[in-house]
N, C-alpha and C positions, 0 to 999 in steps of 0.2 A: 888800725889794723887793715892791712890791704887787702882788698877783696880778690878772689881768684879770677883768674882771665875769662873772658867771654868766651862760651864755646859757638861757632857758628854751623849751624844746622840745616840751615835753607837762606835761599837768596834773601838778603836784607833784613833778616830775623837772626838775633843773637840772644842767648839763655845765658844769664848771670848767675851762677850759684850763690845761695845764701853763705855768709861766714859761717865756717863750720861744714859748710857742704861740699867741700872739695872733690869728693868723689864723684860728685854729679858731673864734673868737668869731661867726663868720659862719655860719648855718644851714646852707649850702651847701657849706662847707668840707671835709665828707667824703661828699659826693655821689658816687656810683658806685663807693664802696670794698666791699670783702667783710667781711662780720662774722662772726667767730666767737665765739661767747657760751658761758660756762661758767656751768653751770646747778648749783645747790647740790642734790646729792643724794646716794645710796648710795655709800659707801666715798670720798666727795669725788673721784669718778674725773673728773668734767667740770674742777673745779677743778685739778687734778693734770696733766691732759692741757693746760689751758691754761697752766702755768707751764711746761711742755717747749716748747710752740711759742714763747711770749714768750722764754724763755732760750736756746733753740738759735738762733733768727732773731735775737736781740738786738735785739727791738722798743723803740723809745723809748716812753717815757709820754707821751701825749696830754693827759691830763688825768684828771679824776675826776667819777663822777656821784653825785648825791645826791636821795634819795627819802624821804618821811617814813615808808615804811612799812618801809624796810630796818633791820634792827638794826645799830646803830654799832660799828665796830671801829677798831684800829689796832694796827701793829706795825710791826718794824724792816724796813729795806730788803730786799724778797726776792729780788731780782735782783744778779748780780755787775756788771753793765753799767749800773744805775740806782742811784742813791742817794737818800735820803730815806725818810721813813715810807710804808708802805702803808697805804691804808684801805678800805672795804668793797667799792667798786665802782670799778673803774679801766679806762681805755681804753689800748692800747697799739697801735703798730702806725704805719703810712703812710697818709697821708690820699690817698685816691685808688687804695690797693692792699689790702694785709690789713690788716685791724686786729682786735684780740682783746680781749674784754672779759672782765676776770677779777671774778668776785662772791666776796667772802671772808666774807660773812656772809648768813645766810638772811633772808627776810621775816618781819616777827613774824607769830605764829599767827594765823590767819585773814584774812590780808592778802596772801596769795601770788598769788591772781588779778588784785586791784587792782595791786600792784606790777608784775605780767607786762603787766597792759595799759598802764600807764604806760610801761614801757620799750618796748612795741612801737610806741606812739605816738611816742616818741623817734627809734626806728629809722626810723620810715617820714618823719618830719618830716626827718630828717638825710639821706635819699635813699641809703642803703645799697642795692645792686643786688640783693644775695643775703646771705642768713644761714645759718648753720650753728651748730646748738645741740648741745653736747657735755654728756652726762650718764650716771651709774650708777643701775641699776634695782636693787632689792632681789631677790637670787637666790630667795628664798623664794615669790614670786610667780609662778614658773614653773610650767607644766604639765610634765607627763612628757614629752609631744610636744616641748616646747621644749627640754628637757634633752637629748632625743634628738639634736638637730641637730648637737650637737658644739660648733661655735663659738657662743659666748654674746654675740656682736657682732652688731646690726643696725641698721636704719634706718627713720624716717618721712619722707614728702616732702609737701609741699602741691602741690596740683594745682587749677589754674584759680580760686585765692584761696580757696575755702571748701571744698573736697575734700582727700581723703587718696588718695594713688595713687603710682605707680613712677615714681621719676626715672629718666631715661635715661641718665645718668652713673653712677647707683648700680649699674643693672643692667649695665653695661659692666664694672664692677669686680666683678662677681658678688656683691653684698652680699645679704644675706637682709633680707625685708621685715618689720618688726614688724606683727604681727596682733593683735587683741582676742582671739582663741582661746588667745594665748601664756599668758595669765593666769586662765584659767579663771573660777572664782569670785572672783577678786580682782581684776577688771577694773574694777569700781567703784572700789575703793579704790585701785588705782594710778594711775587717771586724775585722783587729786586732787593728786597730787604730781609734782614735777619730773621730766621736762620737757613736762608737758603744758599746764600753764597756759602757759609760755612759748610753745610750738609753736601752740597754739590763739588767743593773741593775736595771735602775727605774722600767722598765716595771715587772721585777720579782718580785719587791715590790708592785705590784698592784699600782702604781701612774701613774697617766693619762700623757703620755709625747709626746709631739711634737718636732720633731727636724727639724731645718731649715738649710740646708747646700748650700755651693756654691763651685762649681767645679772651682779652680782658680791655677795660677802659683805663686811663691815665688817672690815676688818684691814690686812693690807699690800697695799695696791692700786696698788703702783706698775706693775706689769705690765699691769694693766687699763687704766691711765691711758696708757701707752706704745703699747698697741694702739688705743685710741680716736684718740690724738693722729696714730698713722700712718693710719688711716682718713681724717682730715681732711688731713693731708699728701697722701694719694694722690688724694683728690678733688680737692684745688685745685692738685695737681701742684706741690708746693713742691719736691720735690727735684730735678726737671726744670728749674726755674725757678733754682733755686741753683746747679747744678751743670751744667757743660758734657758732663759724662760720664755723666749722668743716672742716679743712683744708684737702685737698687731701694727702698731706703728711706731715712729720715733718720737721721742719726747723732746721737741726742739728748742735749743738754747738761743735766744736772740743775741747779737752781739751789742756790746754797750754801743758801737756807734749809731745802732738805731735810736738812740735816745735823742737823735739831732735829725732824725729822718724827715720830720715835717716842719721843724722850727718849733719856736716858743709858743705856747697857746697864746689865742687872741685878747687883745686888752680890755678886760670887761667894761671899761666904762665906755666902749663905743656903742654898747647895747642898752 
């Protein structure tokens, strides 16, 4: 079966609609949707959180994006409800509703900002009404003041296109705002990695963007991912929309691909 032709919505970035999704070839098909973006960062927290959203909500695959700066990858089907191989950058969701952009590989070294700019241009051209970026940040960059906050979850929000400020919805949820002081001497280094390139590129395109981050260490980051996914669900009121009983939290469904997340158990004869 022949795939639909690609639609080019930004320089060097193409969107390929999935089979049966020919209507998405129109540049206006996704207008008015809310987009959640997984950013490749510490602990793969953003990607794991996106996995939970796609798997729990059984979001259908809408298509894939291709960019020459993104390192190629391919793998087996990650979700129980979707068959077929997984590639580097895929869009799941419902046109006009919630969409989740899962990024499975990083941009090539030195091209993070170019890739983020191309992505932001595609988001802007597609007409998404709001964007949320999910990411992890290295715990080693925290100051003692940040450690003392207790919760290692925080947010950034764009204000008026170019600025950074308080998001009323985040304030209502009693979230902690991420501050440059949280990084101390590491602020300049932290600004070069996700989610900053994505946040700044989207903000520069006048796209309303809120970023949720978790300070974490590399290892078993499932709990960090669940917390970030829950923040996204709270912000978007997913539990209330999915359940008349208005659950306090989402009942997360881990995708079957997580069964291979940490490889096989150790050989016990070694101990």
